[in-house]
N, C-alpha and C positions, 0 to 999 in steps of 0.2 A: 455415560454417553447415551444419547437418545437413540431409540430403535431405528428411526429414519437414517441416522448416520451410519449404521451398519448397512442398511439396505442401499444407501447411495454410494457406498464404496465401489469404485469401478473395477477393483481387482483385489486379490487376496492380500496385497501388501498393506492395505488400509487396516485390515483386521490384524496383520502381523504386528503392527505398531501398537495396538491395544494389547495384544497378548504379551508382547515384550514388556510392557508396563507391569503386567500381572506377574510375569515371571520375576521382575525386579523385586517384587515384595518379598522374595525368599532371600535376597542378598547373595545369590549364588550358591545357596546351601541346599541344593537339590530341588525336588519337584515343589510347586506352589501348594500351599495347604488348602486346596480347593474344598475339602470336605468340611472345613471350618467356616467357609464364607456362606453368607445368606443373603445375597443380593436380590433385587427385584427381577422378575421375568420381563425381558424386553422384547419378546416375540421370537418368531422363527427367522432363520436366514437360509438362503439357498446353497446350503453345503451338504454333501452326502459322501458317506464312506461306503463303497461298494463292497461286495462280498470277497473280492479279491485284495482288499486292502487299499485300493486306489481312492484317493481323496478328490472330490470335485467340488468346485465353487463356481456358481453362476453357469453350471453346465460344462465347465472346462476342467480338465485334470490339473491338479496342482503338481507340477513337475519338480519342485524344488524340495528335496528331502529334508533340508534344515527347517523349512517353513512348516511342513508337515509335523516334524518332531515338535516344533514349537507349539502348534495347535494341540498335539496330543497330550502335552503336559497340563492343560487346563480343561480336559474333558472330565465330566462327571455324569454317571448314570444315577438318576434319582429313584425314589420309590415308586414313582408313577411309570417307571419302565422306560422313560425317554432319556435321551443323552443330550447333554448341554455343554456348550463352552461357558466357562464360568470365570469371573474376575471378581475382585472385592466389590465392584459397584454395579455389575449387570450379569445377567444370565440369558443366553439365547439358545434356542433349540436347533438342533441339526438332525439329519435323517441318518440312520445306520441300517444298511440292508441286512447284515448278519451280525458280526461282532466288530467292535471298533478297531481291534488290532489282529494281526496275522503273526502267528509263530512260524517263523521261517527256518530256524535252525535248532538242532537239539543236541546236547552232549550228555552221554550216560557215563557216570562215574560210579565206581564201586560195583558190587553185585549182591544179589539176594537182598536181605533186609537192610543192607548198608548202601543200596543203590540210591543215587541222587540223579534225577533228570533235570537238566538245566536248559532253558529254552531261551532264545533271543527272538524279540519280535521285530516287525518291520519298521517300527519307530525307535528301536535301540533299547528297549527295556530287556534286562536280563533277569530271569525269574526261575528259581528252582521250585519244582513242584513238591508240595508237602502240606502240612496242616494249615498254613496261612495262605497257600496258593494251590487249592485243590484242582484236580483234573476231573471233568465230567465227560460223559460219552453220550451222544445222541444218535439214534438210527432213524433216519427219516427218508421219505420218498419211496416210490415204487420200486426202485432198485436197491432198497434197504441200505442206503449210503451211511457209512460210519463218519460221524463228525465229532472229533474231540475238541474241547474247550479248556482252557487254562485261566484260572482267576488271576488277574495281573495286579489290580489295586482296586479298592472300593468295590463297585459292582462291575467294573469293566473287565471283559474277557478278551482273550485271544483265540480265534479260530486256529487250530493247527492245521498247517497246509497239507495238501495231499501227500507230498513227498515225505514230509517230516512224520505224517501219520503212519506211513508203512514202516518207518524206522521204529516208531513207538510200538506198534502192534507186534513187531518182531520180537520185542522184549517180553511179551505177555506170557503168563503162566497160569495154570489152574490152581485156584485157591478156594478153600471152603469158607463161605461167608454165611453165617446164620443157617447152617445146615444145607446149603445149596452150593454146588460146585460152579464157580464163576471163573470165567476168563479174565484176567486182571493184570495191571501193572503196578509195580511198587516204586516209591520214590519218597525220600525224606521220612522214612519210617511209617509211611501210609500205605494201604492197599487201595487202589482205585479200580473198582469193577468196571469192565467193559460190557460184557453180556453173560448170560448163562452159558456155560460150557457146552450144554446140549444144543443151544442155538447155533454156536459156532460149528459144532460137528455137522449140523444140518446144512449150514452154508458151504461146508467143505465137500459135501458129497455132490 
């Protein structure tokens, strides 16, 4: 499909038809194999995923959850750091303010080294943190805001929502990693460091 056809679409329904055809490539057997597709780049479209997980198209929020879910299945983040909608025949760039997904719910099963933290994203992915889906933690801004991220698939991450982040941190423990006492969480047999325990102590005072 030509780039102009993307840009001339008056609403998100035009794009949905394209993505439906891409999803049909899987024959209903799960997510489309976007990592295996190598289509030409067809330009950027006016679509943005805000930090709160809301999708916008042509400056208007996309209010239909099934449509957002459909778009999310053909997202891909490439080595250039940009995020694209990808089909077998075209690739178009979109804007992502923070992470493309938002982790909105967490279930903690087991305890100690047997613990498994399972997250649900705003677009319906269910992911258990572990070797294939690591957690990482970033501290940024003047207020030292803690932002956890979960790798969902490919290079696509989910930002853990603030409410879920408090649940996650409540499960933290002090673990020695490479000779340093770290505040960390466990899941799927892995230890994911949040910050040095000394820094946590300083924040608590």
